[in-house]
TITI-28231 format. One line per 3 residues: number of its first residue (from 1); their letters; for each residue x, y, z of N, C-alpha, C. Coordinates in steps of 0.001 Angstrom, whole numbers, plus 524288, in hexadecimal, padded with zeros to 5 digits. Layout:
BEGIN
NUM) a) X Y Z X Y Z X Y Z | ...
END
This chain:
BEGIN
1) xxx) 61DF7 7CF08 8A11B 61C84 7CB32 89D25 616A1 7CB3D 89C70 | 614D4 7CC58 897BA 60F5A 7CCCA 8968C 60D24 7C740 895A0 | 60897 7C652 897ED 60604 7C132 89764 600CD 7C21E 894B1
4) xxx) 5FFFA 7BF73 8905C 5FB39 7BFF0 88D64 5F703 7BC42 88F94 | 5F265 7BE67 8908D 5EE07 7BB61 89288 5E9C7 7BB0F 88E8B | 5E6F6 7B6CD 88E5B 5E2DE 7B61D 88A9C 5DE2E 7B9AE 88BF0
7) xxx) 5DD30 7BAC2 890BB 5D904 7BE40 8925B 5DB47 7C33A 8947B | 5D7F6 7C77C 894F3 5DA00 7CC56 89729 5DC1E 7CB99 89CAB | 5E089 7CE1E 89DCF 5E31D 7CD6D 8A2A8 5E549 7D294 8A4B7
10) xxx) 5E6E2 7D283 8A999 5E964 7D6E5 8AC30 5ED30 7D4E1 8AFFF | 5F14A 7D7C3 8B11C 5F55C 7D5E0 8B492 5F768 7DA2F 8B82E | 5FA2F 7D8A2 8BC02 5FCA3 7DC36 8BFBF 601A9 7D9A8 8C1AB
13) xxx) 605AA 7DCCD 8C28F 60AC7 7DAD6 8C429 60CF3 7DE3F 8C856 | 60F4D 7DBB7 8CC22 61229 7DE70 8D04B 617D8 7DC47 8D06A | 61B7C 7DFE4 8D0DA 620F5 7DE81 8D0E2 6237E 7E025 8D5FB
16) xxx) 6278C 7DD3B 8D75A 62AAB 7DE4A 8DC16 62735 7DE21 8E0EE | 623AA 7DA64 8E125 6206A 7D9DD 8E5B2 623A9 7D75E 8EA11 | 6240F 7D9BC 8EE94 62789 7D7D0 8F2D1 6256D 7D31D 8F5B3
19) xxx) 623EC 7CF21 8F29C 62213 7CA28 8F4EC 624C6 7C5B7 8F1F7 | 625D9 7C1AE 8F4AA 6285F 7BD28 8F24D 624DB 7BA9D 8EE3A | 626F1 7B90A 8E9B6 62387 7B669 8E5BB 62134 7B15B 8E7E1
22) xxx) 623CF 7AEB4 8EB6F 621C6 7A9DB 8EDBF 61C94 7AAC0 8F080 | 61C4E 7AF3D 8F33A 61763 7B085 8F611 61329 7B236 8F23E | 6149E 7B504 8EE2E 610B4 7B6D6 8EA71 60E61 7B237 8E76E
25) xxx) 6117C 7AE8A 8E5EC 60FB1 7AA28 8E2C0 60BD3 7A6D0 8E5C2 | 60C6F 7A661 8EAE8 608C2 7A367 8EDDA 60341 7A5AC 8ED8F | 602E3 7AAC4 8ED54 5FDC0 7AD53 8ECF7 5FB9C 7AD26 8E766
28) xxx) 5FF1A 7AD8A 8E386 5FD57 7AD70 8DE0E 5FB01 7A836 8DCB4 | 5FCCB 7A407 8DEFC 5FA72 79ED5 8DDE8 5F4BD 79E7F 8DF9F | 5F31E 7A1DD 8E34C 5EDBD 7A1B4 8E54B 5E9D7 7A454 8E18E
31) xxx) 5EBD9 7A800 8DE69 5E816 7AB08 8DB3F 5E8D0 7AA3F 8D562 | 5EC78 7A72A 8D3C4 5ED7C 7A662 8CE25 5E8C8 7A3AD 8CB99 | 5E6B4 7A633 8C778 5E245 7A3F7 8C4A4 5DCD9 7A554 8C6D7
34) xxx) 5DC8F 7A808 8CB3D 5D79C 7A957 8CDB0 5D526 7AE32 8CB3C | 5CFEF 7AEBF 8CB4C 5CD8D 7B3BA 8C9D2 5CF62 7B827 8CDA3 | 5CEE3 7BCDD 8CBA8 5D0CF 7C157 8CEA0 5CE17 7C1A9 8D3F6
37) xxx) 5C8E8 7C11B 8D3F2 5C602 7C1B2 8D8E7 5C7BE 7BD67 8DCE7 | 5C865 7B8B6 8DB11 5CA04 7B474 8DE9D 5CFA7 7B547 8E07B | 5D2F3 7B71F 8DCE9 5D860 7B810 8DE75 5D8DD 7BC52 8E2A4
40) xxx) 5D5B3 7C058 8E219 5D5D8 7C490 8E604 5D40D 7C28F 8EB53 | 5D00C 7BF59 8EB5F 5CE47 7BD3A 8F082 5D23C 7B99F 8F2F9 | 5D4E5 7B683 8EFAA 5D8FF 7B31C 8F1A8 5DD58 7B618 8F3FB
43) xxx) 5DF05 7BA46 8F15C 5E374 7BD5D 8F352 5E200 7C05C 8F833 | 5DD27 7C215 8F889 5DB66 7C4C7 8FD4F 5DB6A 7C14D 90212 | 5DA35 7BC4A 90137 5D9F7 7B8B2 90590 5DF2A 7B5CB 90693
46) xxx) 5E2EA 7B66B 90304 5E7EB 7B3D8 903AA 5EAE1 7B673 90853 | 5ED4B 7B32E 90B72 5F00E 7B52F 91007 5F5CD 7B633 90F2B | 5F7B8 7B54F 90A8B 5FD46 7B654 90952 5FDFD 7BC2E 9083D
49) xxx) 60274 7BE3A 909FE 6038D 7C3D6 90938 60430 7C523 90364 | 6061D 7C17C 90042 606E5 7C28C 8FAA7 601CB 7C341 8F7E0 | 5FD60 7C19E 8FA34 5F84A 7C224 8F792 5F6CC 7C7C4 8F6DC
52) xxx) 5F882 7CB22 8FA54 5F732 7D0C4 8F9CB 5F9CB 7D311 8F4FB | 5FEA8 7D18D 8F3EF 6014F 7D38B 8EF2F 5FED5 7D178 8EA47 | 5FD32 7CC85 8EA35 5FA9B 7CA3C 8E5AE 5F541 7CCD3 8E4C3
55) xxx) 5F280 7CE05 8E922 5ED71 7D06A 8E89A 5EDC7 7D5F7 8E64A | 5F1C2 7D8CB 8E7F9 5F294 7DE0A 8E5BC 5F3B0 7DDE6 8DFF5 | 5F6DF 7DA36 8DE41 5F814 7D9A5 8D8B6 5F351 7D7C9 8D5B7
58) xxx) 5F02D 7D47C 8D808 5EB47 7D2CD 8D568 5E77F 7D75A 8D4C1 | 5E6FD 7DABD 8D8B4 5E3C6 7DF51 8D851 5E5AD 7E2EE 8D3D7 | 5EACF 7E35A 8D348 5ECE8 7E691 8CEF2 5EB80 7E449 8C9B9
61) xxx) 5EBD7 7DF07 8C93E 5EA8E 7DC96 8C45F 5E4AC 7DD26 8C30F | 5E15A 7DCEB 8C6FC 5DBCE 7DDA3 8C615 5DAC4 7E34A 8C482 | 5DD5A 7E709 8C6F4 5DC99 7EC8F 8C56C 5DE74 7ED75 8BFC9
64) xxx) 5E2BF 7EB0C 8BE40 5E481 7EB8B 8B8CB 5E083 7E94E 8B50E | 5DE2A 7E4EE 8B69F 5DA44 7E271 8B31A 5D55A 7E5C6 8B287 | 5D386 7E83B 8B6DF 5CEC0 7EB28 8B6BC 5CF68 7F086 8B42D
67) xxx) 5D386 7F32E 8B552 5D447 7F89B 8B3A7 5D72C 7F924 8AE8D | 5DAB3 7F569 8AD5C 5DDC3 7F5CF 8A894 5DB87 7F277 8A429 | 5D92F 7EE09 8A57C 5D741 7EA8E 8A170 5D168 7E9E5 8A185
70) xxx) 5CEA0 7EC56 8A511 5C8E8 7EC09 8A59E 5C712 7E66A 8A609 | 5C9B2 7E375 8A96D 5C85A 7DE0A 8AA3A 5C619 7DD8F 8AFC7 | 5C16C 7DB42 8B05C 5BF31 7DA88 8B59A 5C22D 7D689 8B8CB
73) xxx) 5C2CF 7D79E 8BDD4 5C5F3 7D44F 8C115 5C369 7CEF6 8C1EC | 5BE1F 7CEC3 8C1E0 5BB97 7C9B6 8C2E5 5BBFC 7C606 8BE50 | 5BDFB 7C7C9 8B9DD 5BEAD 7C442 8B564 5C466 7C2EB 8B480
76) xxx) 5C7C7 7C428 8B847 5CD50 7C34B 8B7D5 5CF0B 7BEDE 8BB8B | 5D34C 7BC82 8BA39 5D5D2 7B89B 8BD9E 5DB97 7B90A 8BD55 | 5DE61 7B6CF 8C0FC 5E42A 7B72F 8C130 5E62D 7B302 8BD71
79) xxx) 5E7DB 7B4BD 8B8CF 5E9BD 7B134 8B4D7 5EF3B 7AF73 8B605 | 5F295 7B323 8B730 5F837 7B1FC 8B835 5FA10 7B571 8BCA0 | 5FD6C 7B310 8BFB8 5FFB7 7B60A 8C413 604D1 7B35D 8C55C
82) xxx) 608E3 7B658 8C622 60E05 7B439 8C79E 6112B 7B83C 8CAA4 | 61526 7B647 8CCFC 618B7 7B97A 8D055 61E48 7B7FB 8CF30 | 6215F 7BBCE 8CD93 626F2 7BB11 8CC8C 62A1C 7BD57 8D104
85) xxx) 62ED1 7BB4D 8D18D 6323B 7BD27 8D5A7 63505 7C214 8D413 | 634EA 7C5F4 8D782 6377D 7CAF3 8D686 63CF0 7CAF3 8D910 | 63F6F 7CF74 8D8F6 644A1 7CFE2 8DB60 6444F 7CF16 8E14B
88) xxx) 64884 7CCE9 8E342 648EB 7CBE5 8E8E7 64CD3 7CF98 8EB64 | 64B05 7D26D 8EF45 64E7C 7D604 8F20B 65112 7D31A 8F6AF | 6562A 7D2FF 8F699 65906 7CFF3 8FAAC 65AE6 7D3A2 8FEFB
91) xxx) 65A1B 7D1D1 90399 65C0B 7D4B9 90832 65DCF 7D0D5 90C47 | 65F6E 7D2C4 910B9 66148 7CF26 914BC 66016 7D138 91A33 | 660A2 7CDB1 91DD6 65F90 7CEFF 92347 663CE 7CC91 926B7
94) xxx) 665CA 7CFAF 92A4A 669F7 7CDB6 92DB9 66793 7C9CA 93199 | 66A74 7C589 93282 668E9 7C194 93632 66D40 7C0DE 93A5E | 66C6C 7BD1D 93DC4 6700C 7BC4A 94229 6754B 7BA57 9403A
97) xxx) 67964 7BB65 94360 67EA8 7B997 94269 680CE 7BB56 93D20 | 67F39 7C012 93BA6 6816C 7C278 936E4 67F66 7C002 931E0 | 67B21 7BD02 9321E 6793E 7BA91 92D6D 675B0 7BE5D 92A63
100) xxx) 6747B 7BCE2 9259E 67195 7C038 92200 66D18 7BD13 91FB1 | 6684B 7BF58 9201C 66394 7BC89 91E50 6619D 7BF3E 91967 | 66131 7BC57 91539 65FAA 7BE72 91022 659A8 7BEF0 91001
103) xxx) 657CA 7C3A3 90E54 65234 7C4C7 90DC4 65134 7C613 907FB | 64D4F 7C349 905C0 64C0F 7C442 9002C 6468B 7C673 8FFD2 | 645E6 7CB15 8FDCA 640F5 7CD94 8FCCC 63F51 7CCA0 8F733
106) xxx) 63B9F 7C905 8F67B 63A2D 7C772 8F155 635A4 7CAF2 8EF2E | 63524 7CB13 8EA1B 630EA 7CE0F 8E787 62E90 7CAD1 8E337 | 62A10 7CC9E 8E151 62711 7C998 8DD6F 624D5 7CD2A 8D95C
109) xxx) 6241E 7CAFA 8D49A 6215C 7CD73 8D053 61C98 7CA0B 8CF44 | 617C0 7CC55 8CFFC 612F9 7C955 8CF8F 60F93 7CB9A 8CB48 | 60CFA 7C834 8C85D 6099E 7C9C6 8C402 6049A 7C693 8C44D
112) xxx) 60036 7C973 8C347 5FB09 7C6D8 8C319 5F888 7C87A 8BDF7 | 5F67D 7C487 8BB28 5F3DD 7C577 8B630 5EE38 7C378 8B6BD | 5EA93 7C6EF 8B5D2 5E4FF 7C5AA 8B5F7 5E2F4 7C508 8B06E
115) xxx) 5DFC2 7C126 8AF70 5DD74 7C055 8AA54 5D78C 7BFC3 8AB0E | 5D4D8 7C133 8A6D5 5CF29 7C0CE 8A6EC 5CD60 7BB74 8A517 | 5C955 7B987 8A7BC 5C727 7B47B 8A62B 5C4FD 7B4A3 8A0A8
118) xxx) 5C51F 7B04C 89DFD 5C2B6 7B00D 898D9 5BCBF 7B03C 89956 | 5BA3C 7B156 89501 5B487 7B213 8951C 5B1BA 7AD35 89704 | 5B386 7A8A4 89545 5B0E0 7A3D0 896FB 5B18D 7A2F1 89CD3
121) xxx) 5B62D 7A3FE 89ED1 5B73B 7A34E 8A460 5B405 7A724 8A788 | 5B3AB 7AC06 8A5AF 5B08D 7B013 8A884 5AAC6 7AE6C 8A8C1 | 5A8EA 7AC7B 8A472 5A357 7AAE1 8A469 5A26E 7A65C 8A829
124) xxx) 5A600 7A2C5 8A84C 5A572 79E49 8ABF6 5A5DE 7A012 8B192 | 5A94B 7A3D0 8B2AA 5A9C8 7A5AD 8B81E 5A4F4 7A8B0 8B9A9 | 5A2C4 7ABCE 8B630 59DFD 7AEAB 8B77F 59970 7AAE0 8B873
127) xxx) 59903 7A6CB 8B537 594D6 7A303 8B5F1 59584 7A021 8BB3D | 59A50 79ED3 8BC95 59B33 79C24 8C176 59A21 79FAF 8C610 | 59B82 7A4BE 8C5A2 59A79 7A862 8C9EC 594B3 7A960 8CA95
130) xxx) 591F7 7A9E0 8C63F 58C3E 7AAB8 8C6B9 58994 7A604 8C90D | 58B69 7A152 8C7D5 58917 79CBC 8CA14 58A25 79C37 8CFF6 | 58EB6 79E05 8D1A4 58FF6 79DD6 8D724 58E19 7A291 8DA42
133) xxx) 58C4B 7A6A8 8D765 58A93 7AB82 8DA14 58EE5 7AF67 8DADF | 59398 7AE0E 8D992 597FD 7B19E 8DA77 597F1 7B626 8D69F | 59608 7B518 8D1DE 595EE 7B93B 8CDD4 5922E 7BDA0 8CF79
136) xxx) 58DC3 7BC29 8D1C0 58A12 7C044 8D357 58C4B 7C38B 8D7BB | 58F37 7C11A 8DB49 591A3 7C400 8DF7F 595C7 7C7B4 8DD87 | 598BD 7C600 8D9A5 59CAD 7C973 8D751 59A5E 7CE3A 8D49B
139) xxx) 59624 7CD2E 8D199 59369 7D195 8CF10 59124 7D563 8D30B | 58ED5 7D329 8D737 58C8F 7D671 8DB43 590B5 7D9D5 8DDF3 | 59542 7D769 8DEE8 5998F 7DA67 8E15D 59B65 7DEBA 8DDDE
142) xxx) 59BD5 7DDD2 8D8E4 59D73 7E1EF 8D550 59965 7E646 8D513 | 5945D 7E4BD 8D4F7 59030 7E8B2 8D4CC 5904F 7EBF5 8D9CE | 590F9 7E96C 8DE26 59143 7EC5A 8E325 595B7 7F034 8E339
145) xxx) 59A33 7EE7E 8E10D 59EB1 7F1F4 8E0CC 59D6A 7F6D2 8DD66 | 59AE9 7F5FE 8D8F1 599AD 7FA79 8D59C 595D1 7FE18 8D84F | 591F5 7FBEA 8DB03 58E2B 7FF29 8DDCE 590B9 80232 8E233
148) xxx) 5946E 7FFC5 8E4E1 596F8 8027D 8E927 59A36 80710 8E732 | 59CF0 80652 8E2C9 5A00D 80A82 8E0B0 59C91 80F08 8DEA1 | 5982C 80DD0 8DC29 594A6 811D9 8DA40 59264 814E1 8DEC2
151) xxx) 59109 8122F 8E312 58ED5 814D7 8E78E 592E8 8187C 8EA1F | 597D4 816C3 8EA2F 59BE5 81A13 8EC44 59C57 81F2D 8E909 | 59C1A 81EB2 8E3F1 59C70 8235B 8E0A1 597B2 826D9 8E18B
154) xxx) 59314 8248C 8E221 58E60 827B8 8E30F 58E7A 82A69 8E846 | 590B0 827E2 8EC34 59106 82A50 8F158 5950B 82E7F 8F171 | 59926 82E07 8EE69 59D1B 83215 8EE45 59B3A 83715 8EBB4
157) xxx) 597DC 836AE 8E79D 595E7 83B45 8E4FF 59223 83E6A 8E858 | 58E32 83C35 8EAF3 58A98 83F76 8EE39 58D70 84205 8F2BB | 59168 83F93 8F4E3 59439 841F6 8F934 596CE 846EA 8F758
160) xxx) 598EE 846E6 8F2A9 59B7D 84B89 8F06C 59772 84FEB 8EFAE | 592D1 84E82 8ED99 58EB7 8524E 8ECCA 58C9B 85460 8F208 | 58C56 850F4 8F5CD 58A3E 85288 8FAEC 58DFA 8567A 8FD78
163) xxx) 592EF 855FA 8FC98 5969A 859D3 8FEE9 59595 85F39 8FCA4 | 594CD 85F7C 8F777 593C3 86482 8F4FD 58E76 866B0 8F6E9 | 58A8C 8637C 8F76B 58576 8655C 8F95E 585D7 86732 8FEE0
166) xxx) 588C6 8648A 90213 5896F 86602 90789 58C20 86B52 90805 | 59018 86C1E 904AC 592CF 87128 904CF 58F02 8759B 90333 | 58BE7 8749C 8FF2B 58823 878AC 8FD83 58423 879A4 901AC
169) xxx) 5827A 875A8 9046D 57E8C 87644 90892 580B5 87988 90D0F | 5858F 87898 90E85 58819 87BBD 912A1 58895 88174 910FD | 589C1 88214 90BFF 58A4F 8877B 90A3A 58521 88A6E 90A87
172) xxx) 580DC 887E5 90903 57BBC 88A62 9094B 57A09 88B2D 90EFF | 57B83 887C6 91245 579F6 88830 917C6 57CB3 88CFA 91A41 | 5817C 88DF1 91899 58445 89283 91AC5 58186 89794 91927
175) xxx) 57F59 897AD 9146C 57CAE 89C66 912C5 5775A 89CF8 91576 | 574D0 898A7 916C8 56F9A 898E9 91920 56F97 89A5B 91EC0 | 5740A 89999 92184 573F8 89A4F 92742 57283 89FFB 928C4
178) xxx) 574CC 8A423 9265E 57357 8A96E 927FD 56D79 8AA96 9275C | 56AF6 8A869 92341 56576 8A94E 92269 5624D 8A6F2 926CB | 563A5 8A25E 92892 560C7 89FD3 92CE3 5615F 8A2E5 931CB
181) xxx) 565FB 8A520 932F6 566AE 8A853 93784 5635F 8AD2C 93775 | 56300 8AFB7 932D5 55FC6 8B470 93274 55A13 8B339 93384 | 55814 8AEDC 93166 55299 8AD95 9324C 55197 8AC93 93805
184) xxx) 5552B 8AA06 93A90 55488 8A8CC 94026 5547B 8ADBB 9437F | 557E5 8B170 9420D 557F2 8B678 944EB 552E1 8B96A 94445 | 550C2 8B9CF 93F8B 54BCC 8BC8F 93EAF 54762 8B9F9 94176
187) xxx) 54720 8B4C8 94164 542F1 8B221 94429 54338 8B334 949EF | 547CA 8B361 94C32 5486D 8B461 951D1 5468A 8B9D8 9533C | 547EA 8BD93 95013 5462C 8C2F7 9513C 5402B 8C382 95096
190) xxx) 53DEF 8C0FA 94CA6 53841 8C12B 94BEA 53566 8BEB7 95066 | 5374A 8BA5A 9528C 534D9 8B7CF 956FF 53539 8BB3F 95BB8 | 539D6 8BDE3 95C8C 53A49 8C14D 96110 53685 8C5BE 960D5
193) xxx) 535AF 8C82E 95C30 53218 8CC76 95BC3 52C80 8CAA9 95CA5 | 52B30 8C5FE 95B05 525CC 8C3F7 95BCF 524A6 8C2C6 9618F | 52892 8C13C 96485 527DC 8BFEE 969F8 528AE 8C476 96D97
196) xxx) 52A13 8C911 96B70 52B07 8CD8A 96EC5 52645 8CF13 9721C | 52182 8CF23 97042 51CF0 8D0BF 97381 51BE9 8CCEE 977EE | 51DEB 8C816 9777C 51CC6 8C42D 97B69 5218D 8C34D 97ED6
199) xxx) 524A9 8C744 97F9B 52935 8C6E3 982D9 527C5 8C593 98862 | 52AB2 8C223 98AEE 5297A 8C062 9903F 529F4 8C4B2 99426 | 52DDF 8C80E 9937B 52EA0 8CC7C 99744 52A04 8D030 99712
202) xxx) 52833 8D181 99237 523BB 8D514 991DF 51EE5 8D2C0 99427 | 51DF9 8CDBE 99355 51937 8CB2A 99568 5193F 8CB05 99B3B | 51DED 8C9B6 99D8F 51E47 8C9B6 9A348 51D73 8CF10 9A59E
205) xxx) 51F90 8D33A 9A2EC 51EA2 8D887 9A4EF 51904 8DA11 9A48B | 51655 8D8B1 9A064 510CE 8D9E5 99FC6 50DAE 8D731 9A3E5 | 50EB2 8D23A 9A51F 50BB0 8CF6A 9A919 50C88 8D1D0 9AE9B
208) xxx) 51143 8D3F9 9AF99 51231 8D67C 9B4A3 50EEC 8DB63 9B544 | 50EA4 8DE8C 9B0E5 50B74 8E345 9B149 505D3 8E1F0 9B220 | 503A6 8DDFA 9AFF2 4FE42 8DC7B 9B0AA 4FD26 8DADA 9B635
211) xxx) 5010A 8D819 9B875 5005D 8D64F 9BE00 5007F 8DB0C 9C1A1 | 503E1 8DF04 9C094 50421 8E3A4 9C3E9 4FEEC 8E696 9C3AD | 4FCAF 8E71E 9BF07 4F7DA 8E9E1 9BE75 4F38B 8E704 9C152
214) xxx) 4F387 8E1C8 9C141 4EF8E 8DED6 9C41C 4F013 8DF8F 9C9DE | 4F4E5 8E01C 9CBF2 4F5A8 8E0E8 9D18F 4F3C3 8E643 9D322 | 4F4EA 8EA34 9CFEE 4F32A 8EF7D 9D169 4ED55 8EFC7 9D1D4
217) x) 4EA87 8ED15 9CE2C 4E4EA 8ED2F 9CE60 4E2F8 8EA7D 9D355
END
């Protein structure tokens, strides 16, 4: 059933959710009419198990609004939300003395409709947030998120280039190694030839001959 809204809206629906409608409706009463940001915080802090299913559906509705309708999430609120009863799967469990215990597995159909605030309401909310300081914090958080994403993209690009540069550097190093070995070999031979006249064995032999000549005299 299509529902016409006065302002731009987006919706999300889940069918055959394996949770009792009674449990779902208790959570829906907590977030009906709240802004999207406040509703997400309430569901995250809610201790009921059904809050996880409602939060997933709310995330889907927000994604539909942002990607399909180009509507910012901070300007949306939960306009309508309801839960209908789905089919019930009946089963049983054997009990003592041949008795039979009936087990009913209930299901639910849940729908969330998000609507955008009117221009006057948005202006009033912005003025109230700026007066309380909350608007500046929200803008700063969005700016920080954009900076973080841009830095991640910048870091990913230099790493890719560094890999190519490192491969090229290794390739050049492999070609340079034989040249370094040749220079080292030539230097060693040149040093050996230069030190040949000052060989220790020759010097010791020459000093022995001089001592023998001095003794004979």
